[in-house]
N, C-alpha and C positions, 0 to 999 in steps of 0.2 A: 711656664710658659707664656700664659697668659699675662703677667705681669710684664715680660721684657719687651713682650710687644707693645704694651699698654705706656711701658719705660719710654722706647724708641717712637712713641707714636707722639710723647709730648717734646722729647729730645728734640723732631724734628718741626713741629712747630714751634719750638724757639726758639731754634736756627731759621726759621724763616721769617720770624721778627726783628731777630737781630738783622739776618739779612738786609730787610725793609729799612730797618733806621743806621743802615749802612755802617753797622758795629765791623769792624773787621778784621780777621784774624792775623795774627803774628806771620810773619812771610815765613816762619822756620815752619807753621802749620801750614799755613795753605797750600806751600811747595809741597806737600806730600797728600794733600787732600785728592780722593782718584777725580776724572776729570767728568763722571757726572755729576758730582757734589760741586764742581765750581762753576759748571754751565750753569747748575742750577741758581748758586749765589747771585751769578750775572743777570739771570732772567730777574728775579726777585729786586737786585739793586734799578731796575728798570723803573720800575712803580716803588718809587720810596714812598716812606709814611709822610705825611703833611708835617712841617715843620722841623724837619731832618737836616736840615740843608744849611750850611752858613755856622754849623753849632759845632761845637769839638768833641774828639772821639767819647771822653766819659760824660758831656751830656746828652747824647744820641743814647748813649748804656742806659743812661737812666730812665730817659722815655721811651726806650725799648722794653724796659725792666718794669716799671708801672703797668705797659700793655700786658704783661702776660701774667700778674696776679699778686695776691701776697705771699708766697713763701720766694719769688724771685727777686721783690721787692726787699727781700730781708736780706738776698744774698748780694744784694747791691750795697746796699747798710752795711754787709760785712768786710765786702773788700773795702769800704770805707775806710777801716780800720788795718788795713794794711798799706799804706804811703810806703812802704818800704821794696813791696812791688810794684806798685803801677804807680809809684810817684805820688807827690803833694797837692799838686794842680787837680789830679783823676780825682783821688781822693777826695778833697774837695767839694767838686760837681758833683759825686756821688752821694756825698752826707749832706748833699741837698732836696733827695729823694721826696719826693710826694707823693704820698698815697691815696689821698682824700678820692672817695667813691661819693656814688648814690647812696643815703641811706636805706637801708632792710625796713619792711616795714613795721609800723609803728605795735600792730599788733601780735607779730613774731618776737619784738622787745618783750612783751608784759608777758609773750607763752616761755620764753628763756626765766622772767623773773617767778615764773608761778614752779616751775620746774626748779629753781634754783631755792625758793622759798617757802614753797609751799601755800598753804591754807595763811600763810603770813602777809604773802607777797601783796595783799590789795593796801594793808594797814599803813605797813612800811615804805610804798612807792604810790603815795596818790598821787591821781591827775600825772602819768608822768608825761603824755605831751610828744611832740615831734624832735626828733634829733637837731641836736644843733650842730653837729660834725660826726663825719663820718667816716672811717679810713680801710682800711684792708682787711685788718683783723678784728677790728669792734666800731661803736659806734658811743659817741656820747650824748647824753638826755641833762636837762635841767629839771628839777625838783624842789615843789616848795613841801618841806616837813614843818612838824612842832617844833623839832631842834634847829631849824633854820634851813636857808637853800643849800642842795646837795649840785656835784657832779657825780650822774650815775655812768660808768663806763659797762658797754655789754659786748658781748662778745658777739661773731657775726656766726650765724644756724651754720653750723656744717662745716666751718672753716678749719673747724682738727683735722679730718677726712681730707679738705683738699690737701694743706701744706701737707700731708703725709705721702699721698701718693706723689707730690712734685718732689719732695726730700728724698724718695725712693730713687725719683728718677733723676735727680742730679748724684747719687751716691752712684749710680750705675755709670754715668760720665766720669765723676771723677777718679773712679778703678778706672777706666778705660785710661783717661790721665795719665795717670801716676804707671802703669803699665808700658805707656809708649817709652820710657825711659828720659824724655827730655828733660835737656837740662832746666829749661823755663818750668816744668810742670813739677821737677823736683825739689825746685825749691820755693814753689808758690804751695806744699804738699795736699793738693786737692782735696785727701780723703780725710786729713785732720780737721780741716777746714772744714767740710761739711759737715762732721759730726761736732764741730764745736758751734757752729752757727742751727743745727739740730739741737742738741742741749739746751739752746739760746731760746729755742722756740718754744720749744717744751715748756720752760717757764713762765712764758710768757702765753701756752692755754691757759696757763692757772692763777687768776689774777689776785688769787691770795699772796702771790708769792712777791708781789709788783705792792700790794698793799705794804707786804713788811719791809718792804726795802722802801718804801716812802713814808712809811712810819720809823725806820732808822734815821736816814738821811733827815727827815725833818728836826731828829732831838739832835744831831752833832751841827746840822746849818745853823741852828738855835745859839749854839755857845757863842761865836762872834756876830753872827747878826748880819752878814756878808749876805747873804743870801736864806730861802723861806721852803716852806714846804705847805701843802694844804693838809689838816690833820685828815686821817682816815677814822670812817662811820663802819667800824669793824660790826653792829649789827647789822650792816645791808651790806655785808662783804659777802661773795662766794667764789667758789674756783671759778663761776664766768661770768659774776661782777664785781665788780670794785665801785667802792661808794666813798667820795671825799667831802670834805665842804669846797662851798664856791668859791670861788676867789671870782670877785669884784673888780675889774680894772681892765688894762688891752695888750694883748700880748705883741711884741718886741717888731712880728710881722705887721703892723696897722702904720702906716705911715705917718699918723699923726697922735702916737704913744708919745713921745720924745717932747711933744710941745710945752715949751716951758719945764722942763728936764734940766738940771745939770748934769750935762753930758758927761764930764770929764768923772765925776764922783760914782756917775753909774756903770762905766766903763769900768771902773776901779773894784764895785761890788762883782762886777761879773769877774773877773781876773781873780781878784781876792778868795772870794766864794771859793770856787772853782779846787785852787792850792791849798787852801786849810783844810779844807774836808779830804783831800788827799792825802797831804803831808799828814796833818797831827791825824787822821783818823783810819787810813787808808780806804778809804768810801768817798764816791763820787760818782755823778753823773756822767756817763759819759754819751752822751746825742744830746750834745747844748746846744743847737740851733737855735733862732728866732722862736719860730714856732711854740717852743717849749719854757721859754720864757714869758712872764705875767706880769707889767706896771702895774701894782695894783693900787686899788684910790687912793689907800693910806700911804703908799710910796714906798711899801716894801718890794723888793723883788723876789717874785715866787717861779720855784722849776714847777715843773707837770712833766708826768709821762715817766716813768721808772721804769721801763722794760729794760732799758740798755743800761746796767750797770758795772763799775768796773771798783775790782780792789785790789791792791798789793800789800806786800808784809813788811812789815821793819827793814830787812834789808834791802831791798824797791826803794822805799821812801827816803831812805839816806843816802841811796843812788842818785835818786834825783836832787835831793837836798843840793849834794854835794855838787852834783854837775851846774847846777843853776848857780850857785855859789860862786864856784870856777870861774863860770864865764864871765858874769860880773866883776871876778875880780880879776880877771884874766889870768887865771894861775891856772893855766893849759896842761902842765906836767901832775898837777894835782888832778884835773879831771882826769888826765889818762892814767895817774894808778888808781882811781876810784875804778876805772872799767875793766882793769885788771883784777885789783879786788875782789869784784862782784864774779868772776872770772866770766864774761861776758866776751871776754878777747881772748885768741889761744896764749897761752905761755909761753911759744914759740916767736911770739913777734916781739919788735921793740917798746919800749917804753917811751923813749924819747924819739923816735919815729913818728908814733900816733901823738905824742904832744904837736911835734910839731906837722902834721897835719892838720889836728885840730885846731891850731893855731888859726891856719890859712879857713877856717871857718871865724873864727873869733872875731879876730881883726879887723876883716872888716864893715863891719857895726857900729863898731865905735867911733865917736867923732861924726856921726850923721844925723841927721833931724829924723825923729821917731818914724815920723810917716815915712821914712825912708825904711824901714830895718821890719822885715817880715821874719814872723820865727817860720812861719811857714816855706822861706827859702833857707831859715837856716838848716829846719829839721831835716830838706828835702839833700843839703849836705853833707850833713852829719850821716844821714843814712846811705850814701853813697861811700865816703870814709869807712862806715863802719865793717860796708861791705866788704870792700877793698881789702880789709886788715882780718877777713875771715868771721865776723861776730855777727851769730846770731842772736837776735832778741827774744826776750821770752813774751807772749802774748799780752798780760798784762801791762806792760811797757810798751808796747807798740799803741793799745788804746790806748794809754795813758796819752802818749804824745799825740797820738791821732786827738788827742780830747782840748791838747792844749793849741793844734791849730784850728781846729772851731772856735774855744773860747778868744782868740788873737783875730779870728776871722767878725765875731758878734761886737767884739769890742771896739775892735777897729770901724765898723760900721755904728755906732751908734757914735765915737768921738775918734774922727778921723786922726788926730795929733795924737792917740793913747801910745803911751811907751808901757809893754808886756813887761820888761826889766824891769824899768822904774818900780811898778806894778809891784812886781812880785817880790822886791827886796826885804819890806816889813814881814811879810808872811816868813820866807826863807831867811831872813838874821834872825827872828824868832824861834825858828824850830831848831835851828841850828843849836843858839843858847839852850834853850832846852836840854838838849840832848848831850853838847859836852861841857854846858859851865852848871854849874854846882848841883843844878836839880839833876840834872840829866849822871855827874857823876853818884849822885845818892842813890837812883833808880838802878843806875849799874852793879850799884855796892850789892842792893839789897837784893839785886840777881844774880850775882854770886852765892850770896847766903843761904838764898833758895833754894839755888841747884847743890850746893854742897850741902843743905842737911835732906837734902832729898838723897845724896850718894850714901851717901850715913846708914838712911831707914834701909837704903837697899842693900845695903854691902852682908847682912847676914846671908838673905836669899840668895844671890852672888857665890859666896864660899860653901854652902850648904850644894850648888850645884856643880860647881868644882869637885868639891870629893865626891860627888855622887860618878863625875865623867874620871878621874883616877879611880875608884873604888872598880867601876866598870873596866878601864883598860887593865887592870894587875890582877882580875880575875880568871881563872883557866877558862881556855874555848868551851862551848855545849857541845856533846858528842853528839858526831857526824852519826845523819838521820839511817836507818839500814832500806838500802835499795831495796825500791820494790820494780814488778816486773812490770814494764809498758806495751807489753804483750797485745792483749785483749783490746787498749784504749785506740791504740797505734790501727787497729783491723778495724776498728766502729767506726775511728775515721777515713780511713779507706773506702769502705765501704759509705759513707758519705760520700767523697769526692767522687767516687765513681756515677751514684745516684744522681749526681747534681751537673756531672758534664756530660750525662745521657740526656738530660731530661733539657739542660741549653742546649745539644744539638738537635734534640727535635725541635725545638722551638725555631732555630734558624732553617734550620731542613723546612717546615712547614710556611718561614714567613717568606724566604726568596723562593721556594719550587712553587707558588702561586702562579 
């Protein structure tokens, strides 16, 4: 009961903040709201939050979520991964969510280090100093160690409990929304959405997992060298503390970071760095905004903050590569066939009709200047068409496509003439050559041989199971058990029922007869 009251009070506060930022619910939902709720919303909008006027709806939503706190900020960041539901423009606005807050005191940071590392904390983290950046979940300090400078990320005190209670309220709201039976709620799948966000947040509350992601990404990124990741200092990393090497450079949010830089080359590195890790290794940084990119003093492009990562398996990587290759070659029928082969479009639809619809997306972008062709607009049209054909994309593909929109936005900021299609061509061609050329055929043959050998090894055990099943089927049935009298047992349960009914009646009489 107390949990329910707490949840509803939190949801009411959230509703009030959203109303003051003029984040208006869809008409279908507003029309069903009771008149007191409509009146309250109208009154709250009479005193709008500062800076909310003249901004797009998703920008106002981002400001409201920043006001509500860590879990709500993460909600906005996850909404940004669903451009198929909220639209590419809204997803782009939400992907720029900033969650900078005032840092918590240095003594609390030192206490967190002592809790994590015990007596070794003073030696491992000498002269911690004030925070240089603070967000809603953690803050970062810069320290000097005998091994060199380090960046130390420390979770905020009590952030786990704060997120836990906010998530509980979100789960309650998601359950109510799904139970309403509204078509838009069904399409959004709010319960599954909140649970996905909760699982991601639980991983972010254990910085050892982020350290593992950073280490894995650093290994695969180093193969091509388009982008890099800071090395993890494992001796100074724990559940609530993550330590990496310090990267000396400037964030791409810094207006002067690009002075004297080859912008076209940097934009290509951003695009190709993302595609190379996604296609070749199925693991990619899924929060690629300017604040997570540092142009190091030695010219390297270093990515930071590995809290949101994406994975795609071989079938999804093949799907992505063939889609990009098909659009580059204007082979819309092949793009259509890939959708059907992957099982993303229901078999009852027409391959030719879908190819025709894809042509309406691809043809307008050819023959135009690079700065006039937006990947975001192409993806928005693609989402609209696939929805019309009953296609339901898997979450990892949606996250991938959302990241592609982010990558294009950052690359175009660096170089307004950047052509994401031309930048992608070498990576896609390389991948398709590996998969379908001699190297790919060799890998396929080895996989077939390996699979056949495994099946041969499993054959004796399979034959034994089949023999056991046949033997069991031919064996005579066991004799039926002798029936036993259930009279005493039935009498006992009848007595228990009478006693329970009598006690219940007495309790009700005492309650209502007061």
